[in-house]
Steps between C-alpha positions, in 0.01 A plus 500: 500500500426135580223312328201359678546261790406145398240288678688212663426216739721400791606189307609710202701728727655197669612376156646843416705511818608136454690621191705719733573221748217548750335186635192450714577427862281373779381751752265717300211596724143430399443579136847644436804365318856552617767501230868507587839485338833471677799674345850355496601718794210357705270802469132403498260688277133441579178605327155436646179525298137394517418166335205617286383405153518864394678772694379859513713748309594681820624174649697422183655846508601445863659161423682659204638784715616258770670277241693800364708485819637166373469508121580760233205687352605409143472127579174521692295757305420283191331242726276749681422770239366498145686706241 
């Protein structure tokens, strides 16, 4: 069973995804950030999240689930959950 979901800000999440090659791109609407990485075969992987100082746990869980489409759970879990 996973530990407790951490409390993270959008900037902290941006730093986490930067480790996996995601960079911020222009085009985020309003108070949202758009992060993207382009794979060697040209595939674009995009994540969008609110740019808040502290994100609700439900929002964090949603971002985590969406990121699992691009990143393995074993690599991502330590950044989002406590032990």
